[in-house]
C-alpha positions as CSV (number, residue, x, y, z in Angstrom):
1,M,74.5,45.4,121.1
2,N,77.9,45.4,119.3
3,K,80.6,45.9,121.9
4,T,82.4,48.3,119.6
5,D,79.4,50.7,120.0
6,M,79.6,50.6,123.8
7,K,81.0,53.6,125.6
8,Q,83.6,52.8,128.2
9,F,84.8,55.1,131.0
10,R,87.6,54.8,133.5
11,I,86.3,55.2,137.1
12,L,88.6,55.7,140.1
13,I,87.4,54.2,143.5
14,A,89.2,55.1,146.7
15,D,87.8,53.5,149.9
16,D,89.6,51.7,152.8
17,E,86.9,49.0,153.2
18,A,87.3,46.0,150.9
19,A,83.6,45.1,151.0
20,V,82.7,48.6,149.8
21,R,85.2,48.4,146.9
22,Q,83.8,45.0,146.0
23,S,80.2,46.5,146.0
24,Y,81.4,49.3,143.6
25,Q,82.7,46.7,141.2
26,K,79.5,44.5,141.3
27,I,77.2,47.5,140.9
28,L,79.2,49.3,138.1
29,C,80.4,46.2,136.3
30,P,77.5,43.7,136.6
31,V,77.9,42.0,133.3
32,Q,81.3,40.7,134.3
33,Q,79.6,38.3,136.8
34,D,77.4,35.2,136.1
35,S,73.8,35.4,137.2
36,S,74.3,33.3,140.3
37,N,77.3,35.1,141.6
38,L,75.7,38.4,140.8
39,S,72.6,37.5,142.8
40,K,74.7,36.6,145.8
41,T,76.7,39.8,145.4
42,L,73.6,41.9,145.3
43,D,72.3,40.2,148.4
44,I,75.6,41.0,150.2
45,A,75.5,44.6,149.0
46,A,71.9,44.9,150.1
47,A,72.7,43.7,153.6
48,L,75.8,46.0,153.7
49,F,73.8,49.1,152.7
50,N,70.5,48.2,154.6
51,Q,68.5,47.6,151.4
52,N,65.8,45.1,150.5
53,T,66.7,42.6,147.7
54,S,63.5,43.7,146.0
55,D,65.2,47.0,145.3
56,N,67.9,45.4,143.3
57,P,67.6,46.4,139.6
58,V,67.1,44.0,136.8
59,V,70.5,43.6,135.2
60,E,70.6,44.2,131.4
61,E,73.5,44.5,129.1
62,P,74.4,48.2,129.5
63,E,75.2,50.8,126.8
64,I,77.9,52.2,129.0
65,A,80.8,50.2,130.5
66,F,83.1,51.2,133.3
67,D,86.8,50.3,133.7
68,L,87.4,50.5,137.5
69,T,90.6,51.2,139.3
70,L,90.2,50.3,143.0
71,C,92.4,51.9,145.7
72,S,92.3,51.5,149.4
73,Q,94.3,54.6,150.3
74,A,94.3,58.3,149.2
75,E,97.9,58.1,148.2
76,Q,97.2,55.2,145.8
77,A,94.4,57.2,144.2
78,V,96.6,60.2,143.5
79,E,99.3,57.9,142.0
80,A,96.7,56.3,139.8
81,V,95.5,59.7,138.5
82,A,99.1,60.8,137.8
83,A,99.7,57.6,135.8
84,S,96.4,58.1,133.8
85,I,97.6,61.6,132.8
86,T,101.0,60.3,131.7
87,E,99.4,57.4,129.7
88,N,96.7,59.8,128.3
89,I,93.9,57.5,129.5
90,P,92.2,59.8,132.1
91,F,89.5,59.0,134.6
92,S,86.1,60.5,134.1
93,V,84.9,60.2,137.7
94,A,86.6,59.6,141.1
95,F,84.5,58.2,144.0
96,L,86.4,59.1,147.2
97,D,85.7,58.1,150.7
98,M,86.4,61.0,153.1
99,R,88.1,59.0,155.8
100,M,90.6,56.3,154.8
101,P,92.8,55.5,157.8
102,P,95.7,55.0,158.4
103,G,96.7,57.3,155.4
104,R,95.5,60.7,154.1
105,N,91.8,61.5,153.9
106,G,89.7,62.0,150.8
107,L,89.9,65.8,150.9
108,W,93.7,65.7,150.5
109,A,93.3,63.2,147.7
110,A,90.8,65.5,145.9
111,E,93.2,68.5,146.2
112,Q,96.1,66.5,144.6
113,I,93.9,65.0,142.0
114,R,92.5,68.4,140.9
115,K,96.0,69.7,140.5
116,L,96.8,66.8,138.2
117,D,93.5,66.7,136.3
118,S,91.2,69.8,136.0
119,D,88.5,67.9,134.1
120,I,87.8,64.9,136.4
121,E,84.5,64.8,138.2
122,I,84.9,64.1,142.0
123,V,82.3,62.5,144.2
124,F,82.7,62.3,147.9
125,V,81.0,59.1,149.2
126,T,80.9,59.1,153.0
127,G,78.6,58.4,156.0
128,F,80.2,61.2,158.1
129,S,82.3,64.3,157.4
130,D,83.4,67.0,159.7
131,I,84.5,69.2,156.8
132,H,81.9,71.7,155.5
133,P,81.1,71.6,151.8
134,R,82.1,75.2,151.3
135,Q,85.6,74.4,152.5
136,I,85.8,71.5,150.1
137,V,84.8,73.7,147.2
138,R,87.4,76.4,148.3
139,Q,90.2,73.8,148.5
140,V,89.3,71.6,145.6
141,G,86.9,73.4,143.2
142,P,85.3,74.1,140.9
143,A,81.8,73.7,142.5
144,D,80.3,72.2,139.3
145,K,82.8,69.3,139.4
146,I,82.2,68.3,143.1
147,F,79.3,66.0,144.2
148,Y,78.2,64.1,147.3
149,I,76.6,60.7,147.9
150,Q,75.6,59.7,151.4
151,K,76.3,56.2,152.7
152,P,74.5,54.0,152.6
153,F,73.7,54.6,148.9
154,S,71.3,52.8,146.6
155,F,72.4,50.8,143.6
156,T,70.5,53.1,141.2
157,E,71.9,56.2,142.8
158,L,75.5,55.1,142.5
159,Y,75.1,53.7,138.9
160,Q,73.2,56.7,137.6
161,T,75.7,59.1,139.2
162,A,78.5,57.3,137.4
163,V,76.6,57.3,134.1
164,A,75.5,61.0,134.3
165,L,78.9,62.3,135.4
166,S,80.8,60.3,132.9
167,T,78.5,61.6,130.2
168,K,79.0,65.1,131.5
169,W,82.7,64.6,131.5
170,T,82.6,63.4,127.9
171,N,80.5,66.3,126.7
172,A,82.8,68.8,128.5
173,R,85.9,67.3,126.9
174,E,84.3,67.3,123.5
175,L,83.2,70.9,123.9
176,K,86.7,71.8,125.1
177,S,88.2,70.1,122.1
178,L,85.8,71.8,119.8
179,Y,86.6,75.1,121.4
180,T,90.3,74.5,120.9
181,Q,89.8,73.6,117.3
182,I,87.7,76.7,116.7
183,E,90.3,78.8,118.5
184,Q,93.0,77.3,116.4
185,K,91.0,78.0,113.2
186,V,90.3,81.6,114.4
187,Q,94.0,82.1,115.1
188,A,95.0,80.7,111.8
189,R,92.4,82.8,110.0
190,T,93.4,85.9,112.0
191,A,97.1,85.2,111.0
192,E,96.0,84.9,107.3
193,L,94.0,88.2,107.5
194,E,96.9,90.0,109.3
195,Q,99.3,88.8,106.6
196,A,96.8,89.8,103.8
197,N,96.5,93.2,105.6
198,R,100.2,93.6,105.7
199,E,100.4,92.8,102.0
200,L,97.6,95.2,101.3
201,Q,99.4,97.9,103.3
202,K,102.6,97.1,101.4
203,M,100.8,97.5,98.1
204,E,99.2,100.7,99.2
205,Q,102.6,102.0,100.3
206,I,104.1,101.0,96.9
207,K,101.2,102.7,95.1
208,S,101.5,105.9,97.2
209,D,105.3,106.0,96.8
210,L,104.9,105.5,93.0
211,A,102.3,108.3,92.7
212,I,104.6,110.6,94.7
213,T,107.7,109.7,92.7
214,V,106.0,110.1,89.4
215,S,104.4,113.3,90.4
216,H,107.7,114.8,91.5
217,E,109.4,113.6,88.4
218,L,106.7,115.3,86.2
219,R,107.0,118.6,88.1
220,T,110.5,119.3,86.8
221,P,109.6,119.2,83.0
222,L,106.4,121.1,83.8
223,T,108.4,123.9,85.4
224,I,110.7,124.0,82.4
225,F,107.7,124.2,80.1
226,R,106.1,127.0,82.1
227,N,109.4,129.0,82.0
228,L,109.8,128.5,78.3
229,L,106.2,129.6,77.7
230,S,106.7,132.6,79.9
231,N,109.8,133.6,78.0
232,L,108.0,133.1,74.7
233,K,105.1,135.2,75.8
234,A,107.5,138.0,77.0
235,G,109.2,138.0,73.6
236,V,112.6,136.9,74.9
237,M,113.0,134.6,71.9
238,G,111.7,137.2,69.4
239,P,108.4,138.7,68.5
240,I,105.3,136.5,68.4
241,T,102.0,137.0,66.5
242,P,98.6,137.4,68.3
243,R,97.7,133.8,67.3
244,Q,100.9,132.5,68.8
245,S,100.3,134.5,71.9
246,E,96.8,133.0,72.2
247,A,98.3,129.5,71.7
248,I,101.0,130.1,74.3
249,G,98.3,131.3,76.8
250,L,96.2,128.2,76.2
251,A,99.3,126.0,76.7
252,D,100.2,127.8,79.9
253,M,96.7,127.3,81.2
254,E,96.8,123.6,80.6
255,I,100.2,123.2,82.2
256,K,98.9,125.0,85.3
257,R,95.9,122.6,85.3
258,L,98.2,119.6,85.0
259,G,100.3,121.1,87.9
260,R,97.2,121.2,90.1
261,I,96.4,117.6,89.2
262,L,99.9,116.5,90.2
263,N,99.7,118.4,93.4
264,D,96.4,116.7,94.3
265,F,97.9,113.3,93.6
266,V,100.9,114.1,95.7
267,D,98.7,115.4,98.6
268,I,96.3,112.4,98.7
269,S,99.1,109.9,98.4
270,S,101.1,111.6,101.2
271,L,98.1,111.8,103.4
272,E,97.1,108.2,102.9
273,A,100.8,107.1,103.5
274,G,100.9,109.2,106.7
275,H,103.7,111.3,105.3
276,V,102.1,114.7,106.1
277,D,103.2,116.5,109.2
278,M,101.0,119.2,110.8
279,D,102.3,122.4,112.2
280,I,99.4,123.0,114.5
281,R,99.7,126.3,116.5
282,P,97.4,129.0,117.8
283,H,96.1,131.3,115.1
284,T,93.2,133.7,114.7
285,I,90.6,132.5,112.3
286,Q,90.5,136.0,110.9
287,T,94.2,135.8,109.9
288,I,93.7,132.5,108.1
289,T,90.6,133.5,106.2
290,E,91.8,136.9,105.2
291,Y,95.1,135.3,104.0
292,A,93.2,132.8,101.9
293,I,91.1,135.5,100.3
294,R,94.1,137.7,99.6
295,I,95.7,134.8,97.7
296,L,92.6,134.2,95.6
297,T,91.9,137.9,94.9
298,P,93.5,138.0,91.5
299,I,91.5,135.0,90.4
300,L,88.3,136.4,91.8
301,K,88.8,139.7,90.0
302,D,89.7,138.0,86.8
303,K,86.6,136.0,86.8
304,N,84.4,138.7,88.2
305,I,83.4,136.6,91.2
306,A,81.3,138.3,93.9
307,Y,81.9,137.1,97.5
308,T,80.7,138.0,100.9
309,L,82.7,137.6,104.1
310,E,80.8,137.2,107.4
311,I,83.5,137.3,110.0
312,P,83.0,138.0,113.8
313,E,84.5,141.2,115.0
314,Q,86.0,139.4,118.1
315,Q,89.3,137.6,117.5
316,I,88.8,133.8,117.7
317,V,92.0,131.9,118.4
318,I,92.0,128.3,117.1
319,L,94.5,125.4,116.9
320,A,95.4,124.9,113.3
321,D,98.0,124.4,110.6
322,I,97.7,127.8,108.8
323,D,99.0,126.5,105.4
324,R,96.8,123.4,105.4
325,T,93.8,125.4,106.5
326,V,94.3,127.9,103.7
327,Q,94.6,124.9,101.4
328,I,91.2,123.6,102.6
329,L,89.6,127.0,102.1
330,D,91.2,127.3,98.6
331,K,89.7,123.9,97.6
332,L,86.2,124.7,99.0
333,I,86.1,128.2,97.5
334,D,87.3,126.7,94.1
335,N,84.5,124.2,94.4
336,A,82.0,126.9,95.2
337,I,83.1,129.0,92.2
338,R,82.8,126.0,89.8
339,Y,79.2,125.2,91.0
340,S,77.9,128.8,91.3
341,N,75.3,130.3,89.0
342,P,77.3,131.1,85.8
343,D,75.3,134.2,85.2
344,N,76.1,135.6,88.6
345,P,78.9,133.6,90.2
346,A,79.2,134.3,93.9
347,F,79.9,132.6,97.3
348,I,79.7,133.4,101.0
349,L,82.5,132.7,103.4
350,R,81.0,132.6,106.9
351,I,82.7,132.2,110.3
352,T,80.6,131.2,113.4
353,D,82.0,131.2,116.9
354,L,80.7,128.1,118.8
355,D,81.4,126.8,122.3
356,D,84.5,124.7,121.8
357,C,85.2,125.2,118.1
358,V,84.8,127.6,115.2
359,R,82.6,126.7,112.2
360,I,83.6,127.8,108.7
361,D,81.0,127.7,105.9
362,V,81.6,128.2,102.2
363,E,78.2,128.6,100.5
364,D,77.6,128.9,96.7
365,N,74.6,130.2,94.8
366,G,74.2,127.3,92.4
367,K,71.5,124.6,92.2
368,G,72.8,122.5,95.0
369,I,73.7,118.8,95.1
370,Q,71.6,115.8,94.3
371,S,70.8,113.9,97.5
372,D,72.2,110.6,96.0
373,D,75.5,112.4,95.5
374,I,76.0,113.9,98.9
375,S,77.0,110.6,100.6
376,R,79.9,110.0,98.2
377,L,81.2,113.5,97.7
378,F,84.2,112.9,100.0
379,N,85.3,109.7,98.2
380,R,88.3,109.7,96.0
381,F,87.9,110.5,92.3
382,V,84.2,111.3,92.7
383,Q,83.1,114.2,90.5
384,I,79.6,115.5,90.5
385,E,78.4,116.5,87.1
386,K,78.3,120.3,86.8
387,Q,74.8,121.5,86.4
388,L,75.5,124.9,85.0
389,G,78.0,126.6,82.7
390,A,81.4,125.7,81.3
391,G,84.7,125.2,83.1
392,Y,87.3,122.6,83.9
393,H,86.8,119.3,85.7
394,G,89.1,118.6,88.6
395,T,90.6,115.3,89.7
396,G,87.9,114.5,92.2
397,L,90.5,114.6,95.0
398,G,89.9,118.1,96.3
399,L,87.2,117.2,98.8
400,P,88.8,113.9,100.0
401,I,92.0,115.9,100.6
402,S,90.1,118.6,102.5
403,K,88.4,115.9,104.6
404,K,91.7,114.3,105.6
405,L,93.3,117.7,106.4
406,V,90.3,118.7,108.6
407,E,90.3,115.4,110.5
408,M,94.0,115.7,111.1
409,Q,93.3,118.9,112.8
410,K,90.6,117.3,115.1
411,G,87.8,118.9,113.0
412,H,84.8,117.7,111.2
413,I,83.6,118.4,107.6
414,W,80.2,118.0,105.9
415,V,77.9,119.4,103.2
416,E,74.3,120.3,103.0
417,N,71.9,122.0,100.5
418,K,70.5,125.4,101.4
419,P,66.7,125.8,101.4
420,L,66.8,128.6,98.8
421,G,69.3,126.9,96.5
422,G,73.0,126.3,96.5
423,A,75.3,124.0,98.6
424,C,77.1,124.8,101.8
425,F,80.3,123.1,102.7
426,S,81.1,123.4,106.4
427,F,84.0,122.3,108.7
428,T,85.0,122.9,112.3
429,L,88.4,123.5,114.0
430,P,89.2,123.4,117.7
431,K,88.9,126.8,119.5
432,I,91.2,128.0,122.3
433,W,89.5,131.3,123.3
434,T,87.7,134.4,122.1
435,I,89.0,137.9,122.5
436,A,86.7,140.9,122.7
437,P,82.8,141.0,123.0
438,A,80.7,138.9,120.7
439,A,79.6,141.0,117.7
440,I,79.1,140.2,114.1
441,K,80.7,142.4,111.4
442,T,79.6,141.6,107.9
443,K,81.8,142.7,105.1
444,S,80.6,142.3,101.5
445,T,83.0,142.6,98.6
446,T,82.3,142.2,94.9
447,S,85.4,141.8,92.7
448,T,85.4,143.5,89.3
449,T,87.1,142.6,86.1
450,A,90.4,144.4,85.9
């Protein structure tokens, strides 16, 4: 065997008897002796440990070699371990006699060695010990790095213990090194991901700030245009023809649509940047829904939209931001109007009193939503193709904005198709209490064209 392929381990021996130390050396380092001296040594060791010479193993060139450090006292053993740590050539195994007069005993040596080297395997080799193994584990530990050999020991037992524990020590160090490398790689990769995430957040912040800034900058000229159109339509700048009036009305409608688009961009950017503050207070759900309908009444009448309100008679007090909740209702009702049956546009606004929350449903009478589209409805810029009638297309931000506003108020929002046709958007808000007996009062109102 090539000596460069041989594994070599440092072994520490601490025993006060010179003959025992010599036996360690002859058993663990047999190739260092010529055959005649080895035979004599084995005979001496056999006599010392009450063994027959026939038990002596046949000596072959080993695959593992040991570099022994022999100490006669516990203090010397501790000093040797300290030096090995300083020189970065640690011991794999320490064989310690329990009693080593006139100095300290093996237990003391083991405690000090363990403080210096947490990896070393410790073997107590003794013919008698008045210290219980449990106490040894408590004082030295850990249990999987403490072993015992009873004197007199056999050659095979000693040699195999040294080989097995040195191999175990090597594997443990390699595993520890591998774990350290993996941990370092994980930490490095984590740092890279954190940096990438910070950069992504920074880019998202820049994008949001840009959208907000551009939207705000566009609002000013839009306001000016709307005022100019209003003055033109009112004849402030002179009489206008019917065709001019129609063109002005069309331009005004488009400016209003552009204004809604800008508002949506500002809202979604502000929400994603965390710039939206909620004014959450106790309100009755009746107050909020009736306020929302009152705002939309002119539009409902203008478009001849029929609607039904199903509102409990008892007052239900919820925790909500009234303006943001009205905004949610406005977007859901607008969505219901756009997807209603164009020949008979209508929607239902329903309030249901639940145990710890209130549920608000906005139900249209259209054809419903394709099952493949339901899962992506609340994603940004998603617009489901209208199935009936004409009308404008929005930004695809209304439902994502509604979702974020609901969640900021500790609620939940979802959509489902109704068995008889149409889609129903529902959301919940936290409830505080209910006033008056439970009773349902259904109020139906159909707006008419003015």
